[in-house]
C-alpha positions as CSV (number, residue, x, y, z in Angstrom):
1,M,-81.3,130.0,-37.7
2,E,-82.3,133.9,-38.0
3,Y,-79.0,135.0,-39.7
4,I,-79.5,131.5,-42.5
5,N,-82.9,134.0,-43.6
6,Y,-81.4,137.1,-43.7
7,I,-78.7,135.1,-46.6
8,V,-80.9,133.6,-48.6
9,I,-82.4,136.0,-48.8
10,L,-79.8,138.4,-49.2
11,I,-78.8,136.2,-51.8
12,F,-82.0,136.1,-54.4
13,L,-81.9,139.4,-54.5
14,S,-78.6,139.9,-55.5
15,F,-79.5,137.5,-58.0
16,I,-83.0,139.9,-59.2
17,L,-80.8,142.9,-59.3
18,M,-77.6,141.1,-61.3
19,R,-80.6,139.5,-63.4
20,F,-82.0,142.8,-64.6
21,L,-79.3,145.9,-64.4
22,P,-77.5,146.8,-66.9
23,T,-74.7,145.1,-68.5
24,K,-71.8,146.7,-67.4
25,G,-69.3,148.4,-71.2
26,V,-73.0,148.3,-73.4
27,R,-74.8,151.2,-74.2
28,N,-78.0,151.7,-74.3
29,I,-79.9,153.2,-76.7
30,S,-83.8,154.3,-77.4
31,A,-86.3,153.5,-81.0
32,A,-85.8,157.2,-81.8
33,D,-82.1,157.5,-81.0
34,L,-81.6,154.1,-83.3
35,K,-83.2,155.6,-86.7
36,N,-79.8,158.1,-86.2
37,E,-78.0,155.0,-86.1
38,L,-78.8,153.7,-89.4
39,K,-78.5,156.9,-91.2
40,D,-75.1,156.4,-90.8
41,R,-73.9,152.0,-91.0
42,S,-69.7,152.7,-91.3
43,N,-68.1,150.3,-88.9
44,K,-71.8,148.6,-87.7
45,Q,-73.3,145.2,-87.3
46,F,-76.7,144.9,-86.8
47,V,-78.3,141.9,-85.0
48,D,-81.4,141.3,-84.8
49,V,-82.2,138.5,-82.0
50,R,-85.9,137.3,-82.1
51,T,-87.1,133.7,-83.9
52,P,-87.0,133.6,-87.7
53,G,-90.7,133.9,-87.3
54,E,-90.8,136.5,-85.7
55,F,-87.9,138.1,-88.3
56,K,-89.6,136.8,-91.0
57,G,-93.3,138.4,-89.6
58,N,-92.1,142.2,-89.4
59,H,-87.5,143.2,-89.4
60,I,-85.8,145.7,-89.7
61,R,-84.3,146.3,-93.0
62,G,-80.2,145.3,-92.8
63,F,-79.9,144.0,-89.8
64,K,-79.3,140.2,-89.3
65,N,-81.4,137.3,-87.5
66,I,-79.3,135.9,-85.7
67,P,-81.9,134.2,-82.8
68,L,-80.3,134.5,-78.9
69,H,-80.5,130.8,-78.6
70,Q,-77.7,130.7,-81.9
71,L,-75.6,133.4,-80.7
72,S,-73.5,131.6,-78.6
73,N,-72.3,129.0,-82.3
74,K,-72.7,132.2,-84.7
75,A,-70.9,135.3,-83.3
76,N,-68.2,133.7,-85.6
77,E,-70.0,135.6,-87.8
78,L,-69.6,139.7,-86.3
79,T,-66.8,141.1,-86.2
80,K,-65.2,142.1,-83.0
81,E,-63.7,145.3,-84.7
82,Q,-67.0,147.0,-84.9
83,E,-70.0,148.2,-83.1
84,I,-72.8,145.4,-82.5
85,I,-76.4,146.1,-82.3
86,V,-79.0,144.2,-80.8
87,I,-82.4,144.2,-81.1
88,C,-85.1,142.2,-79.5
89,Q,-89.1,142.3,-79.1
90,S,-89.3,144.0,-75.8
91,G,-85.1,144.1,-75.3
92,M,-85.4,141.6,-72.6
93,R,-83.6,139.5,-74.9
94,S,-81.4,141.8,-76.6
95,Q,-80.1,142.8,-73.4
96,K,-79.1,138.6,-73.1
97,A,-77.6,138.5,-75.9
98,S,-75.1,142.1,-75.2
99,K,-74.5,140.2,-72.4
100,I,-73.2,137.3,-74.0
101,L,-71.6,139.4,-76.9
102,K,-69.5,141.5,-73.7
103,K,-68.5,138.0,-72.6
104,M,-67.0,136.7,-75.5
105,G,-64.5,139.7,-76.3
106,F,-67.2,142.6,-78.2
107,S,-66.0,145.4,-76.9
108,K,-68.6,147.7,-78.4
109,V,-71.7,146.3,-77.7
110,T,-75.5,148.3,-78.1
111,N,-78.4,147.7,-77.0
112,V,-81.9,148.7,-77.8
113,K,-84.4,149.3,-75.0
114,G,-88.4,148.4,-76.5
115,G,-87.2,145.9,-79.9
116,M,-89.4,145.9,-81.8
117,N,-91.9,147.6,-79.4
118,A,-90.5,150.5,-79.0
119,W,-89.4,150.8,-83.0
120,S,-93.4,150.4,-84.2
């Protein structure tokens, strides 16, 4: 019985770690690094995965608003051959969006750590 408890705890810890570890193949940049990325916009797509209300309140010029809950359905609006830079409010939704895009076959995905909170 004691072994079962250890196995359950191990599975739970593994699940927690997998949720918060960076996704393999996703580049993570800071808000300061994003400023450099914005200087050269060629071959890049900029996606803001916040809600339309959040986006309307404050956004970075050049970012396209595709809310996280719509990303799977609207991913066909993005080009798989170009790098995609993803931002949200704090970095959590953009990290999740980056995982979704990688699973959908996008090869160059970049997440902005800290999101709009770090940008301000």
